[in-house]
N, C-alpha and C positions, 0 to 999 in steps of 0.2 A: 504493500500500500504506500509506503514512504516514497517509492520511485514516482508515484503519480500525485504526490502531495496530499495523500489521504491519511486519515487517522488509522491507527493500528486496529481499531474496532471494525474497520471495513472488512477485514478478513473474517471476523466473527459473523457479520451480517451476511456475507456471501456464503459462508458454510451453512448457516441456518436456512437460507433460502434454498440452497441446493438440496439439503436434507428434506425440507418440506415438499419440494417438487418430486423427489424420489418416493416419499411416503404417499403423496397424493396419487401418483401413477400406480403404485402398488395397490392402494386402496380401491382405485377405479377398476382394477382387474379382478377383484374379488367377486365370486358368484353372488347374485342378489336374490335368486329364486330358491325354492325348496324349503324344507323344514329347518329349524334351527338346532335340532338335536335335543337331548334331554336337558331341561333346565335353561335352554337358550330360547330367546324370542325369535319368531319368524320375522322376515321383512314386513309382512302385512301388519303384524302386531306392533312393530316399532313405528311404522307410519301412522297407524291408528292412534296410538298413545301420544306420539309427538304432536300430531295435528290437533288433538283435543287439548293438550297442555298449552300449545301456542295460542289457540283460540281463546282460552281462559285468560292468558297473560295480556294479549293485545286488545285494547279497548275498542269498542265500535266507533265508527266515524263520528266526527264532531257535528253538532247541530249548527249549521252555517247561519240559518235565519236568526237563531238566538244570539250568536256571537255578533252578527251584523247589527242587531238591535241594541245590544249592550255596549258594543264598541263601534259606534257609528263613525263615519268619516268626519274627521275634525281637522280643520286647517292648522291648529296649533299643536296637534298631537298625532304625528305620523305613525306612531307605534300601533294605533288602532288599525290602520290600513295594513301594516306589516303582519299583525296577528291574524287578520282575516285572510290574507294571502297565504300565510303559513298553514292555516287550518284547511284551506282548499287543497293545497299541495299534498299535505299529509293524508287527507281524506281519500285522494285518488290512490295513494299507495296502500293505505289500510284496507280499502275496499278490495283491491286486487289480492293482497295477502290473505285476507280472511276468506274471500270467495274460493281461492285455490285450496286453502286448508279444509274448508267444508267439503269441497269436491273430492279431496283425498280420502276423507272419511267415507264418502259415498262409493268411491272407486274400490276401496278395500272390500266393501260389502257387495260389489258387483252391480251397483245401482246406476253408475255412469261409466262411459267409455273413457279410458285413459288416453287422452290426446297428447300431442307433443309437448304442450305447455305444462300439462299436469305431470307428464313423465319427468320433466325437468325438476319440478318441485319434489316429486317422490324420490328421485335420485339425490337431490339436495338434502333431504331428510336423512337418507341412509348413509350418505357420505359426509354429512355435516358441512355442506357446501352451499353457498348462496346461489340460488337459481337465476339464470339470465332473465327468466320471466318476471321476477321481482325487480331485478336491476333496472329494467326498462322504465319502471315508474318510481325508482328510488333515488335518494340522494347518494352521492359517491360513498362507497364503503368497501373495504377489503376484508371485512370480518367474516369468519365462518358462520353458518346459519344460526347456531345456538347463541353465539355472541351478538349477532346482528339483531335477533329478536329482543334480547336484553337491552341493547342500545336503542332500538326503536321504541320499546316500552318507556325507557327513561326520557326520550324526547317527547313522547306523547304526554307523560306526566308533567313535564316542564310546561307544555302548552295548556294542559288541563288546569294546573294551578294558576296560570296566568288568566285563563278564562274565569275561573271561580273566584279568585282573590284580588283581581286588578293587576296592573303592570308591576312586574318584579322590580326591586331596587337594583339587583344585579342580574346581568343577562348571561346565560350559558351560550357563549358565542359559537361553539362547535355543535350545539344542539339544534341550530336552525337548519331547515331544509335548504334555503337559499340565503346565505349569509349576506350577500351584497344588498338585498332589499333592506335588511336591518341597518347596515352601515349608511345607506343612502337616507333612510328615515331619520337617523340620528342627526345627520348633516342638515336635513330639511328643518328639523325642530330648532336647531341652533340658528340657522339662517333666518327663519321666520321670526324667532324671538328677538333677534338683534337687527332685523331689517337689512340683511346683507345678501348679495347675490351668492347663490350656492356654489357657483363655479370659481369663486375666489377663496373658498375655504380649503384648508388642508388639515390632516389629522396630526395631533401631537399625542404622545403617550407618556404616562407615568406608571411604572411597574411597582406595585405595592409589595411589601414584605410578605413572605409566605405565612408568617405567624398571624397576620390579620385575617380574621375569620370571615367567611361568606355565610350569611349576607352581611353586607356593610352598609351603613347609611347612604342613601342616594345622594350623589353630588349635585350642587346647584347647576353646574354646566356639564354637558357631556354625559358619559355613562361609565359604569364599572362592569367589566366583563371578566369571565373566568372560563377555563377549558381550552386554553391554547397549548399546543404541543410544539416541541422543537426537535428536529431530526438532524443528526450529524454534529450537534454541539449541545451545550447545557447552559442553564441560567445559574449564575453564581448569586445566590440569595444574599450573601454577606456584602460583597462589593458591588452588587447591582449591575453586573456586566455579563455579556456573553463570553463563555469560557470553553476551553477544550473539553470534550467528553472525558469522563473518568474511564480508566481501563475496564474492559468487559462490561 
C-alpha cells in the first residue's frame, strides 16, 4: 500500500473484500431445494419465518394526507416540505418491500407463482443478500438483507417520531432517503429568515465533542446533525482534526 500512498489498513480492506467475495460465491453455489435434514429448517421454512418477522418489524406506509395536514407547506419552515417528500419516498419503498414479503409467504404455500422479482427476494432471504428488486426503489445501501431491514426500521422510526412529536432538535443526516433535499431546506430556512439570496450562501461546520450527548438543544441558526461516517481516515476527538486511521 505504501508504494501507492495508501495506509497500511488498505491491505486489510482488500483481504476482507476478497474473502467476502469468495464466501458469497461459495454460498450462491449451495443447493437451495430439498429437505433440511433432521433438526434443520427447509428453505421454505426459512423464507416463511423470515418474511413474517420482517413484516412485523417494518411498519406500514405513512398516512400522507395526515402528514400533509399536520405539516402543511410553510414559507418559513422548509422542513415541512422535506418531511412530506421523505414520507412519499419511503412509502414507495415500504410498499414494495412489504408486498414482496407477503407474496413470499403466499408462494411458500403455493398460492402465487414465483416470478423473477419474487425469486430474487426469496434468494435474498436464503443468502442474506439485498435483492435488486428492492434496490430499484431504495436509497443507496450495501448492507446484507438482515442489516438492511434493521437500518430501514431505524429510518422509519426516525420519521415516525418526527411525525408524532414535531421537528427533531437534531437530525440523523444519514437516515434521510434523499439527503440533498434536507440540506437545501436548511439553506432555504436561513435565506428566508435573513432575506438573503440562497445562491450566495455556503455551509460552515463546527464539529462538536463526542462527549456531548444527542439530543442537544436546537441552535438559533443552522442545525445539528449526527450519523456521519469517515472512510480511509479518522476524526481525532481531542485535537478536533482529521487524522490517520489507527492500525487495523
